[in-house]
N, C-alpha and C positions, 0 to 999 in steps of 0.2 A: 231083806237079809244082807248082812255085810259079809263079803267074801274075804278070805284071808289074802294077805299080800302075796304070799307064795303062789296061791292059786291064780291070781291075776297075772303074775309074771309068767307062769307056766302056760297060760292061755295065749299070751302075747307071743311067746317063743314058738309055740306050735303054729299060730297063725302066720308068723313071719317065715317059718320053715316051709309051710304049705305054699305061700306066695312065691318063695324062692324056687321051690320044686316045680311050680307051674312055669316060671320063667325058663328053667333048665329044659323042661319038656318042649317048650315052644322053640327055644334056640336050637336044640338038637333036631327038631323037625324042620328047621330051615325058615322059621317064621321071624319076621321083624317085629320086635316088641313095640307096642303102642307108645309107651313112655319114651323109648329111644327115638322113635320117629318124630314125636312131638317136640323133642328137645334138641334136635340136630342144628336147627337154624341159629340158635343162640351161640353155639360153639363157633360157627363160621364167622359170626359178627365180632367175636372177641379176639380173633386171630390178629396178631401184631398190634395189640393194644397194651396200655399200661396194666390192665387187669391180667392179661396173658403173662406179661413179664413178672408180675408179682407172684402168680401161681406157679410159674416155671421155677421160681426160686423156692417157694414153699414145698414143692414136690420132692426136693432133695432131702428134706427132713424125714421122709418116709422111705428113702432109698436104702438098699443094702449097704452102700458105701458109708452112710451115716449111722444106720441102726446097728450094724455089726459091731463097730468099736464102742457105740453107746451101750449096747447090751453087755459087752465084755467088761467095760469100765464099771457100770452099775452093779453087775454081778460081783465084781471084786470088792466094791464098796460095801455091799450088803454082807459079804462073807467076812472080810477082814476088819472093816471099820465098825460096823454095827453088830458083828458077831451073830448075824442072822443067816445061818447056813441054809436052812430050809427055804427061806425067801430067795436067797441067791440061786439055788438050784431050780426052783419053780420059775423064777424070772427068766433065767438063761435058757433052760430046756423048753419052757413054754413058748418063748419067742422063737427059738430055733425050730421047734416042731410045727408051729403055725405056718412057717415058710414051707415045710414039707407038705403039709395038708393042702395049702393053697396050690402048690404045683400039681398035686395029685388031682384035685378037682378040675383045674384048668385042662389037664390032659384027658379027663373024662368027658368034659363038655366040648372042648375043641372049638371055641368061638374065636374067629379072627378079629383082630383089633380094627378100629376105624382108621388108624394110622400107626406106622412104625416110627419110633423115635429112639434110636439106640442111646443117644446122649442123655435121655431122661429115663433110662432103664426100662424102656418100653418095647420089648421084643417078645416073641412067643405068643401064646394064647392070651385071651382077654378076660374070661369070666371065671372067678370073681377077681376084682382088683386086689393085687397083692399089697399095694401100698395102703389101701383102706383096711384090709383084714389084718395085716401084720402090725400096722401102727396101732390099731385098736387093742391088740393083745399086748404089745410092748409098752406103750404109754399107759394103757389101762392098768396093767400090773404095777408099773412104776408108781402111779398115783395111789393105787390101793395100799401098797406097802409104805409109801411115804406118809400117808394120812395117819397110819398107825403110830407114827413117831412124833406127831404134832399135838400140842395141847391147846393151842390157840384156835378158837372157832373161826377166826378170820383167815388164818393161814390154811386151815382145813378147807375152807371154801375156795381159796385161791388154788390150792393143790388139786381140787376136784374140777374146777371150771377150766383152768388153763390147759391141762392135757386134753380135756374133752373138746375144747375149741381147736386145738392143734390137730387132733385126729380128724375133725370135721373138715378143716382147711386142706389137709393133706389129701383126703379122699376126693374132695371137690376139685382139687388141682388136677387130678388125673382126667376128669371130665373136661375141664376148661382148656387144657392143652391138647385135647383131642386124641389121647392115647387109650381111652376107655369110653365105653358107652355109660350113660348114667346108671343103668341097671347093674352094670359091673361093679360100680362104686357102692350102690345100695346093698347089693349082695355081699360085698366085702365087709361092709359095716355089720350086716346081720350075722353072717357066719363068724366074723371076728368077735362080736359081742358074745355070742353063744359059746365060743371056744374060751373066751376070757372068763365067763361065768363058771365053766367047767373046771378051769385051772384054779380059780379061787376056791371052789368047793373042795377040790383035791387038797389044796394047801390047808384049808381049815380042818379037813378030816385028819390029815397027817399030824397037824399041830395038836389036835384034841386027843389023838391016840398016842401022844408023847413020842412020836417017831423022831429019831435023831439022825441028822445028816452025818456022813463020815467025816472025820477030822483030817 
């Protein structure tokens, strides 16, 4: 029997949420996650290397210092240049709200970071990674809306792969520079992706219902 694509996606989402829930339970219980214990040695070996320097630069592309003006600029471009007011609102409000959701979860879980690095926007609680989660939402929405304006299949492929690679590198950078555990990053990816899918669903629903953004 062939399963519908939507059923497979739903199953994967549920499975990922269950896994994340197990991590949260174990963290709150004071347990050290096996994945994190297994991957700590690699981080120590990468300290003060060229790899560390590269990811220290990459991590800035997921910082509030970069994403805030990027979100404002792209929101204005969608609104005034492309005349896509609904896209502008979903993009800006979706990115902003993902930050709030990330902070809320962090305060509920209250996991301490492996290290504090204020210069890399790494203060406060650790789980899930805000860089991974918010970058997933921001760059994911950007790619989704951009693809809708491209007619070339090659450009569409580039517009899909490039943001996906950037999101991956930003998330991994938090692990490499030792301001997040690996499970923080993975949870950020998972929750960010689910939040992204929810925003896309809301956008498509509003668009199909002929909802008009205020002028």
